[in-house]
C-alpha positions in Angstrom: 114.1 113.3 95.8 112.2 116.2 97.3 109.9 115.1 100.1 106.5 116.8 99.9 105.5 118.4 103.2 102.5 117.2 105.2 99.6 119.7 105.1 98.5 121.4 108.3 95.6 119.6 110.0 96.5 116.2 108.5 97.0 114.6 111.9 93.7 116.0 113.3 91.9 114.4 110.4 93.8 111.2 111.0 92.6 111.2 114.6 89.0 111.7 113.5 89.2 108.9 111.0 90.8 106.7 113.7 87.6 107.4 115.8 85.6 106.6 112.7 87.1 103.2 112.4 86.8 102.7 116.2 83.0 103.1 115.9 83.0 100.9 112.8 84.5 98.0 114.6 82.6 98.4 117.8 79.5 98.1 115.6 80.9 94.9 114.1 81.9 93.2 117.4 78.6 93.5 119.3 76.8 90.5 117.8 79.8 88.2 118.5 80.2 89.6 122.0 76.5 89.1 122.8 76.4 85.8 120.9 75.5 83.6 123.8 72.6 85.7 125.1 71.3 86.3 121.6 71.4 82.6 120.8 69.7 81.8 124.1 66.9 84.5 123.8 66.2 83.9 120.1 66.7 80.1 120.4 69.3 80.0 117.5 71.3 77.0 116.5 75.0 77.3 115.4 74.0 77.5 111.7 71.5 80.3 112.3 74.0 82.2 114.3 76.6 81.7 111.6 74.1 83.0 109.0 73.6 86.1 111.3 77.4 86.7 111.3 77.5 86.3 107.5 74.5 88.5 106.9 76.5 91.6 107.8 78.6 91.0 104.6 75.7 90.3 102.2 75.7 93.9 100.8 79.1 94.8 102.2 81.1 94.2 99.0 78.4 95.6 96.6 78.2 98.8 98.6 81.9 99.1 98.8 82.2 99.0 95.0 79.4 101.5 94.3 80.7 104.0 96.8 84.2 103.5 95.6 83.2 104.9 92.2 81.2 107.7 93.9 84.2 109.0 95.8 86.1 109.5 92.6 83.6 112.3 92.0 82.2 113.3 95.4 84.2 114.7 98.3 85.1 112.0 100.9 84.0 114.4 103.7 80.3 114.0 102.8 80.5 110.3 102.0 82.0 109.5 105.4 79.3 111.6 107.1 76.5 109.6 105.4 78.1 106.2 106.1 78.4 107.0 109.8 74.8 108.2 110.0 73.6 104.9 108.5 75.6 102.9 111.1 74.0 104.9 113.9 70.5 104.6 112.8 70.8 100.9 112.1 71.5 100.2 115.7 68.3 101.6 117.3 65.7 99.0 116.3 67.5 96.4 118.4 66.8 98.4 121.6 63.3 97.0 121.7 62.1 93.4 121.5 63.2 91.9 118.2 63.1 88.7 116.3 65.7 86.9 114.3 64.5 88.5 111.0 64.7 92.1 112.3 68.2 91.5 113.7 69.2 90.0 110.4 67.8 92.9 108.3 69.5 95.5 110.5 72.8 93.7 110.3 72.5 93.7 106.4 71.8 97.4 106.4 74.7 98.0 108.8 77.0 96.0 106.6 75.9 98.0 103.5 76.9 101.2 105.4 80.2 99.8 106.7 81.3 98.1 103.5 82.9 101.2 102.0 84.3 102.6 105.3 87.9 101.4 105.3 88.5 102.2 101.6 86.9 105.6 101.8 88.8 106.5 104.9 92.1 105.4 103.3 91.2 107.4 100.2 90.6 110.4 102.5 94.0 109.9 104.2 95.8 109.8 100.9 94.5 113.4 100.3 96.4 114.5 103.4 99.8 112.6 103.1 102.2 112.2 100.2 103.0 108.6 99.2 106.2 108.2 101.2 104.4 109.2 104.4 101.2 107.2 104.1 102.1 103.9 105.8 102.1 105.3 109.4 98.8 107.2 109.1 97.2 104.1 107.5 98.6 102.0 110.4 96.9 104.5 112.8 93.7 104.2 110.8 93.9 100.4 111.2 94.4 100.9 114.9 90.9 102.3 115.0 89.6 98.8 114.4 91.7 97.3 117.2 90.8 100.1 119.7 87.2 99.8 118.6 87.2 96.3 120.1 89.7 97.0 123.0 87.6 100.0 124.3 84.1 98.8 123.3 84.3 95.2 124.5 84.6 96.0 128.3 81.9 98.7 128.1 79.5 96.8 125.9 80.0 93.6 127.9 79.3 95.5 131.1 76.0 96.6 129.6 75.2 93.0 128.4 76.0 91.5 131.8 74.4 94.1 134.1 71.5 95.2 131.9 70.6 93.6 128.6 72.2 93.0 125.2 69.6 95.2 123.5 70.9 98.3 125.2 74.4 97.6 123.9 73.1 98.3 120.4 71.5 101.5 121.6 74.7 102.7 123.1 76.5 102.2 119.8 73.9 104.2 118.0 74.4 107.1 120.3 78.2 107.0 120.0 77.8 106.9 116.2 75.6 110.0 116.2 78.3 111.8 118.4 80.9 111.1 115.7 78.6 112.4 113.0 78.3 115.7 114.8 82.0 116.0 115.4 82.8 115.2 111.8 80.2 117.7 110.5 82.0 120.6 112.3 85.7 119.4 112.1 86.0 117.2 109.0 87.6 118.6 105.9 88.7 117.4 102.5 92.5 117.0 102.0 94.4 119.4 99.8 96.5 116.7 98.0 93.9 115.8 95.5 96.4 115.9 92.7 93.6 115.8 90.2 94.3 119.0 88.2 97.9 118.4 87.1 98.5 114.7 87.9 95.2 113.3 86.4 95.8 115.3 83.2 99.3 113.8 82.8 98.5 110.3 83.9 96.9 107.9 81.4 93.9 106.0 82.7 94.5 102.2 83.0 91.6 100.0 81.8 90.0 98.4 85.0 90.3 95.0 83.4 94.1 95.4 83.4 94.3 97.2 86.7 92.2 94.7 88.6 94.1 91.7 87.1 97.5 93.1 87.8 99.8 90.8 89.8 100.0 93.1 92.9 96.3 93.8 93.0 95.4 90.1 92.8 98.1 89.5 95.5 96.6 92.1 97.8 93.1 90.6 97.5 94.4 87.0 98.0 96.6 87.9 101.0 94.0 90.1 102.8 91.2 87.5 102.1 93.0 85.1 104.5 93.4 87.8 107.1 89.8 88.8 106.9 88.7 85.2 107.3 90.3 85.2 110.7 89.0 88.7 111.5 85.4 87.8 110.7 85.6 84.6 112.8 86.9 86.7 115.6 84.0 89.2 115.2 81.3 86.4 115.3 82.7 83.3 117.0 85.5 84.3 119.4 83.4 85.1 122.4 81.0 82.1 122.0 84.0 79.9 121.7 85.4 81.2 125.0 82.0 80.7 126.7 80.7 77.5 125.2 83.9 75.9 123.9 86.2 76.6 126.9 83.7 77.1 129.7 84.4 80.7 130.8 81.7 83.0 132.0 80.3 85.9 129.9 82.1 88.4 132.2 85.4 86.6 131.9 85.0 86.2 128.1 84.6 90.0 127.8 88.1 90.5 129.0 89.6 87.6 127.1 88.0 88.7 123.9 90.1 91.9 123.7 93.4 90.0 123.8 93.7 89.3 120.1 93.0 93.0 119.4 95.6 94.2 121.9 98.2 92.1 120.3 97.0 93.0 116.8 97.2 96.7 117.6 100.9 96.2 118.5 101.5 94.3 115.3 99.8 97.0 113.2 101.8 99.9 114.7 105.1 97.9 114.4 104.3 97.1 110.8 103.6 100.8 110.0 106.7 102.0 111.8 109.0 99.3 110.4 107.7 99.8 106.8 108.2 103.5 106.9 111.7 103.0 108.4 112.6 100.5 105.7 111.5 102.9 102.9 113.5 105.7 104.5 116.6 103.4 104.4 116.2 102.6 100.7 114.3 99.3 100.7 111.9 98.8 97.8 108.2 98.6 98.5 108.4 94.9 97.5 110.3 94.3 100.8 109.0 97.2 102.9 105.3 96.4 102.1 104.9 93.2 100.2 107.1 90.8 102.1 106.5 92.6 105.5 102.8 92.1 105.1 102.8 88.5 103.8 105.2 86.7 106.1 103.2 87.3 109.4 100.2 85.6 107.7 102.2 82.4 107.2 103.6 82.5 110.7 100.1 83.2 112.2 98.5 80.4 110.3 101.2 78.0 111.4 100.6 79.0 115.0 96.9 78.5 114.7 97.4 75.0 113.2 98.9 73.9 116.5 95.6 74.6 118.4 94.0 71.2 118.1 97.1 69.5 119.4 97.3 71.2 122.9 95.1 70.8 125.9 92.0 73.1 126.0 92.6 76.2 128.2 95.1 78.9 128.4 97.5 77.6 125.7 94.5 77.4 123.3 93.7 81.0 123.9 97.4 82.0 123.6 97.8 80.3 120.2 94.5 81.9 119.0 95.6 85.3 120.1 99.0 85.3 118.6 98.0 83.5 115.4 95.1 85.7 114.6 96.8 88.9 115.8 99.6 88.6 113.3 97.1 89.1 110.4 97.1 92.8 111.1 100.2 93.5 109.1 98.6 93.0 105.7 96.0 95.7 106.3 98.7 98.3 106.8 100.5 97.7 103.5 98.0 96.8 100.9 96.2 100.1 100.4 99.5 102.0 100.0 100.7 99.4 97.5 97.6 99.8 95.4 98.0 103.6 95.6 101.5 103.2 94.2 100.4 102.1 90.8 96.8 103.3 90.4 96.1 106.6 88.7 94.8 109.2 91.1 91.5 109.5 89.2 90.9 105.7 89.7 92.3 105.2 93.1 89.1 105.5 95.1 87.4 102.9 93.0 90.4 100.5 93.0 90.8 100.6 96.8 87.1 100.1 97.2 87.0 97.1 94.8 90.0 95.6 96.6 88.1 95.9 99.9 84.9 94.5 98.4 86.7 91.4 97.1 88.7 90.5 100.2 85.7 91.1 102.6 83.9 88.3 100.7 85.6 86.1 103.3 83.2 87.7 105.8 80.2 86.0 104.1 81.8 82.6 104.0 83.8 82.3 107.2 81.1 82.6 109.9 78.7 80.4 108.0 81.4 77.7 107.5 82.2 77.8 111.2 78.6 77.5 112.2 78.0 74.5 109.8 81.2 72.8 111.0 80.2 73.2 114.7 76.6 71.9 114.1 77.8 68.8 112.2 80.8 67.8 114.4 80.8 65.1 117.0 81.3 67.6 119.8 81.2 71.4 120.2 84.9 71.7 120.9 85.9 69.5 118.0 83.8 71.7 115.7 85.6 74.8 116.8 89.0 73.2 116.3 88.1 72.1 112.8 86.9 75.6 112.0 90.1 77.2 113.3 92.2 74.6 111.4 90.5 75.6 108.2 91.3 79.2 109.1 94.9 78.3 109.6 95.2 76.7 106.2 93.6 79.7 104.5 96.0 82.1 106.2 99.1 80.1 105.2 97.9 79.9 101.6 97.1 83.6 101.4 100.4 84.5 102.9 102.3 82.4 100.3 100.2 84.0 97.5 101.2 87.4 98.8 104.9 86.5 98.8 104.5 85.3 95.2 102.5 88.2 93.8 103.2 91.4 95.7 105.6 93.5 93.6 104.3 97.0 93.8 107.7 98.6 93.0 107.6 97.3 89.4 103.8 97.3 88.9 103.4 101.0 88.0 106.1 100.9 85.3 104.7 97.7 83.8 101.0 98.9 83.8 101.8 102.4 82.5 104.3 101.0 80.0 101.6 98.8 78.6 99.2 101.7 78.3 101.8 103.7 76.4 102.5 100.8 74.1 98.8 100.4 73.3 98.5 104.1 72.6 101.4 104.0 70.2 100.0 101.0 68.5 96.6 102.7 68.0 98.4 105.7 66.6 100.4 103.6 64.2 97.3 101.8 62.7 94.9 104.7 62.7 94.3 106.3 59.3 96.0 109.7 58.7 
């Protein structure tokens, strides 16, 4: 098989999109990082703060689906620019004195802007790399989320501790505008659009069949469990360190980056191992499906141990390693969907996948807030919430193992489309 060369400039675009995801996740983490001072200033109870965490995802999925269909027709370069501009502008109202409602509305708007981000960025990457070379750049793209937290948390926490949580939002708005300017001058559309020749020769698959295919459902189910853990980390990790374990806000800022550091290692290892396995002849069932699912099961098992150890360093270690293992599934699912989805439908399919699994972001923070508020003690509430998370991770990993068969999905789907076409021809009048 002839390996298609990587176009010139592909890695520059990958780096810019890495920065795009870095800003994206810095925007996400700030409410959780400033959770304790926000709850104190606005006098919020756990259920209200859980609602604030969930509000980010109210329009997240709807926006992702709408924009997913748009990028089938509009260049990703301009879509990415508009999304980043929305993020930046949504931060500035928080610089002044705000109430709960203003903060809630701004987070909803921010979520609408960030909902399509990961899927549009992945779609953009696919226009720069052929299929057999996509796993590593997708891993680097995923690293943007980790580094968005690793780099932003110390800087934002310094602002929160030494100045005020309001200014942390303003700093993110400025950084977002800087990326917009850089992308305006340096961002380009990838040349591997494949639409002229490939789209003409590829039959379209009905979305009803595409979105109910075994591997698509498996990707949604597996990533749902991983995103449950991620959304809890974005909203509740720092408050747990401060209120649940008794650390200071300053200490919590450094502790909060640990899951993301470990997660970054997991993501890069997954991308490298997956690409190495493919080069050595493994099917994508093993190199993507199994490789992404097994860490979820292991991570959930590790987190299930948390209530059975003494509160302190071991609790943090189990939470770090358990939640950090979720990163593998993000690396492999977009390439798996790209394997069997026609190019003309790929942007929408990846966006719908993202919209469905991120529904976990609506539910998880609110569930944790409700569990904490109705538990006998604050610590018991956190432990119950993390145990629910562990069970969901294990179940999602098992569903991934059962359903992820990307190496046979394309032949099955396209074979069905051909058979349907032949049947219509046979019964149509001549």
